[in-house]
N, C-alpha and C positions, 0 to 999 in steps of 0.2 A: 660688430660682438657675436661672440659665438652662444647659439639653442644647442647645451649640452643633455642631452637626458638619462646620465652619469656617466660614473667614471670609477677605472678599476682601478687605482692605490698602486697593485703588483701583477704584474704575469706573465707570464715561463714559456707561456700556449702564441698568445699573438703577432712575438715575433719575432720566428723559427732563434736559438741562438742567442736570444739579447736577453735584458732585463726589463721588462715597461711598462709605464703605467700605459692605464687608454683610455681614451673620449672620445664616449659613441654619443658622439652628433645628430642633432633630429632631421629628416625629411627625406623622404629617399622619390623617385617620379617613379619607382616600380615597382611591380604586383608580383614578385614570383612567389608559386605559391610553398616550397618551404621555408623561409624565413623564417628567420626564428628571434627575430630583432620588430618582428612588426608591427608594435606596437609605439618603433616607435617614424612610422610609414608620416607623421603629420607634421609638421614640424612645432606645431604643438605641447608637441613633446618635453620642448626643450625647456625643465625648470631651473636648471640651472645657464651662470653666467660665467663666463673665462674668468672670472674673478676666482670664482673656486677651481679651475685644477691652475691659475698658477699662484696660488697662494697650497697648494701644495706642490709643485714643482719646487720652488721657494727652500719644503721641508727635505725636500728627494736627493738632496748636491750628494753625489757623492756616491748612491745606494738605486739611482737609475742608470742606465745605457740610454734612455730615450722614450722616445711619448711614440704610441701610437694615437693618431685620427681615424674612427672606425664609424660605423651606424644602424642603420637608416644608410645610408649613400654622403658623407665624408665632405664630398664636392656639392652641391645642392647645396651645403651655404657658402658665397663670396669670400667670408672675416676665416677662416681657413689657410687663409693665405698671409695670414701679418698676423696670424698663430701661429705656423711653422715659427715665420721667423722672429718672433718673438724666445721661442724654446727651442730653436740653433742660436741662439747670444744667449737662452742662459747654460750652453753650453749642454745641451742634452742630442741624439738623432733622432731626428726624423723620419717614420714609420708612416707607410697610406693604408691602409683596407679599403678600396672602391669595385665601385660591378665596370668604371667607365666610362660610363654619363654624360659627364663634361667636362674632353680634352681639351678645347681652351681654357679651364683652368686648371688641369690639372698641367700641361703645360706653363702656369703660373707659378705652379707651386715643382714644379719641375727642383729649383737652385736651389734648395729646401729638402728633396728627402736624399733618403739614404735607403731605402728595400721599400721596396710594394709591395703587397699584395693584391692580386689582379683573377677577380672571376673571370670566368670563363663557362660557360652556362652553356651550353647547347651546338647543335652546329651553326653556322652561323642561318642556315635559309632555314631551321630552325627556333632560329630569339627570341621572335616578338608569340611563340605558345609559353613561353618559361618569364618573360617579361611582359605580356600583355599594354607591352605597346609597343606602337609599328613603330617600324624606322631602325630599334637599338641593336643590332648589326654593328654595323656602319662607325657607329659611336668607339664601342666595346674594338674593332677591332685598327682606328687611330687612334686610340690612347695604347696599348698593348704592342704595336707598331714605335710609337712614338718613348716604349718606357728602354724596348727592347736596340731603337737605335742611338738614347744619349747614354747606356748603360749598365746602368741603375741597377743594382741587385734587386730579381724579381720573383717570386711565386706566384703560379697560375695554380689556380683552384677550380674544382666544380665539383658542382651538388649533382651524389647522382641519386634520385628513385627509382627505382625499374619501371613505375608507367608511366614517364617524364623522360626518358632515356631507356635507348639498348642500347646492346652490346657495339651490337654496331656501328651506333652513334661516338658512341666513347673510340670507338677506336679511329674514327671521321675528327673528331677533337684531337684526338695522341697527332696524330701524325701531320696535321697540320700543326699545332702549337711546336710540335718540333721540329720542322720546316720551316720557320719563321727563325727561329734561334732555341726558345725558349730554353732550359737548362732544368728546370727546379717542376714542374709537377704535383698534386696533390690530387687527388680524389677525396671527394668529404661525402661517405656512408650518409644516405638521406635519416633520423633519427627526427622522432616524432616533438619528443618533448622545446615545449617553446614557443611552438608555430601558429596559425589559426587551426585549426585540425583537418583542415581542408583534406588535405588528401591520404589516402591508406597506409597503415602503419607497413608497411610494407621494408625490408632495406635489401641494400644487397650486400657480397664479401665477397672478401677479397681473389678467392676463384670463380669469381665473373669478371675480372681485368681480361680482356684480350690479351696474350702471354708476350705478344713480342709488347705488348707499351711499353714495360717498364727499362728493357738495354734502352731505347731514345733518348733517355733523357738522362745528364746526370747524378739525379736526387728525385727521385720518386719515390711516395708515402699512401699509401691507402691508409686512411684515419677512421677510421669505427665513433668518435667526439664523443 
């Protein structure tokens, strides 16, 4: 049974190029200071169950391309596996937003996935400074390499706050992603709306991106969000 903190019936931005419904699942093991969904960190934030999602989908057949499971961290709930299977049986494609914290559960979900949006938050040696949990980089690398190995459509996203990442850090991230075979990368400029307010209200701009990075990817986007 899923614990859902909210549902967006129609979205054109959560799965690039697709019209999708987005289910925001409650619970996340990490505490990134720029999180815009921090109200979903606790599992208790799930005020709806999956019946509300599937009732909506029954009414949206032929109108939606797919369903995105977001969060929180959707893989924090083992019920997402069965829910994804049911979504596929209804004829919808399944997308996933994930931080990569649960590679084994991601492996279970793979047969049902058409697209993954995976956060890469920092250079690997500085990862725990963002997540505030020890040992997180290894989990994300395992998740990232798994998606790449299986050839599922992938977008990697990096949120950039100037107090957390330098241009050199962004270069390190970009070069590593390109060397692994990532083809689509989006840098998301920090915005304070919806966050805890812990970070200074600063941002970055397209000209802050090291000039050599965009050409390393088939698709590169700087998002002001």
